[in-house]
C-alpha positions as CSV (number, residue, x, y, z in Angstrom):
1,M,-0.1,0.0,0.0
2,K,2.8,2.3,0.7
3,S,4.2,1.9,-2.8
4,Q,1.0,3.0,-4.3
5,S,0.7,6.2,-2.3
6,K,4.3,7.1,-3.3
7,H,3.4,7.1,-7.0
8,K,0.2,9.3,-6.6
9,Q,0.6,12.9,-7.0
10,N,-1.1,15.4,-4.5
11,P,-3.9,17.2,-6.2
12,D,-2.5,20.4,-4.5
13,Q,0.8,20.0,-6.4
14,K,-1.1,19.7,-9.8
15,S,-3.0,22.8,-9.4
16,K,0.0,24.7,-8.1
17,S,2.1,23.7,-11.4
18,Q,-1.0,24.5,-13.6
19,E,-1.4,27.9,-11.9
20,D,2.4,28.7,-12.4
21,K,2.2,27.8,-16.1
22,H,-1.0,30.0,-16.5
23,S,0.7,32.9,-14.6
24,Y,3.7,32.4,-16.9
25,L,1.7,32.6,-19.9
26,K,-0.3,35.6,-18.7
27,D,3.0,37.5,-18.0
28,L,4.3,36.4,-21.6
29,L,0.9,37.9,-23.1
30,K,1.4,41.1,-21.1
31,T,4.9,41.6,-22.3
32,S,4.0,40.9,-25.8
33,R,1.3,43.3,-25.8
34,A,3.3,46.1,-24.2
35,I,6.1,45.6,-26.8
36,K,3.5,45.8,-29.6
37,R,2.0,49.1,-28.1
38,V,5.4,50.6,-28.0
39,L,6.7,49.5,-31.3
40,E,5.5,51.5,-34.3
41,P,5.4,49.9,-37.6
42,L,8.1,51.2,-39.9
43,N,7.7,52.3,-43.5
44,P,10.8,51.1,-45.3
45,R,12.4,53.6,-47.9
46,Q,11.4,53.1,-51.5
47,S,15.1,52.6,-52.4
48,F,15.3,49.8,-50.2
49,I,12.0,48.2,-51.5
50,S,13.3,48.7,-55.0
51,E,16.7,47.2,-54.2
52,L,15.2,44.2,-52.6
53,A,12.8,43.5,-55.5
54,K,15.8,43.6,-57.9
55,R,17.7,41.2,-55.5
56,L,14.7,38.7,-55.5
57,D,14.1,39.0,-59.1
58,S,18.0,38.4,-59.8
59,N,17.7,35.5,-57.3
60,V,14.6,34.2,-59.1
61,D,16.3,34.4,-62.5
62,H,19.6,32.5,-61.3
63,A,17.3,29.8,-59.8
64,R,15.5,29.3,-62.9
65,D,18.8,29.3,-64.9
66,T,20.0,26.7,-62.5
67,M,17.2,24.5,-62.8
68,Q,17.1,24.7,-66.6
69,N,20.8,23.7,-66.6
70,I,20.0,20.6,-64.5
71,E,17.1,19.8,-66.5
72,R,19.4,20.1,-69.7
73,R,22.0,17.7,-68.0
74,K,19.2,15.2,-67.2
75,Q,18.0,15.2,-70.8
76,K,21.6,14.8,-72.1
77,I,22.1,11.8,-69.8
78,K,18.8,10.3,-70.8
79,W,19.5,10.5,-74.5
80,A,23.0,9.4,-73.9
81,A,21.6,6.3,-72.1
82,I,19.2,5.9,-74.9
83,G,21.6,5.9,-77.5
84,A,24.1,3.5,-75.9
85,G,21.2,1.1,-75.5
86,V,20.2,1.4,-79.1
87,G,23.9,0.8,-80.0
88,V,24.1,-2.4,-77.9
89,Y,20.9,-3.7,-79.3
90,C,21.8,-3.1,-82.9
91,L,25.2,-4.8,-82.2
92,S,23.8,-7.7,-80.4
93,M,21.1,-8.2,-83.3
94,S,24.0,-7.7,-85.9
95,I,25.8,-10.5,-84.3
96,V,22.6,-12.7,-84.1
97,F,21.9,-12.1,-87.8
98,I,25.7,-12.8,-88.7
99,K,25.5,-16.2,-86.8
100,L,22.2,-16.9,-88.4
101,I,23.6,-16.3,-91.9
102,T,26.8,-18.3,-91.3
103,W,24.8,-21.2,-90.0
104,L,22.3,-21.2,-92.9
105,L,25.3,-20.9,-95.2
106,K,27.0,-23.9,-93.6
107,R,23.9,-25.8,-93.5
108,R,23.3,-25.2,-97.4
109,S,27.0,-26.1,-98.2
110,N,26.5,-29.2,-96.4
111,E,23.3,-30.2,-98.2
112,I,25.1,-29.2,-101.6
113,S,28.0,-31.5,-100.7
114,D,25.9,-34.4,-99.8
115,T,24.2,-34.5,-103.0
C-alpha cells in the first residue's frame, strides 16, 4: 500500500503547477502586448524596397537558370543512355543476324556437298 501512495501525485501539487504555467503565460502575453504598443510599424524607404525587389528578381532568374541547366543535363544523360542502349541492341542483333547467316550458309553447303 505504501508503494501506491508514493506514486500518486498530490492534487494540490497539480493545481499549483497549472497555476504557475497559467501565470507564466499571462506574463508573456502582457509583455508581448506592451512591446506591440511601444513599437510602431516602420515604413521602409522606397530605395530599399526597389533594391530588395531587384535582388529577389535576380535570385529568381538565377534559380530558374540553374534549374534549366540541371534539366538539360538530365536530358543529355537520358538521351546518351538511350543511344547507348540502341547501340548495344543493334550490335547484338547484328551478331545474331551474322551467326544466323553463317549457320544457314554452312547448312546449305553441307546439303550441296551431300548431294
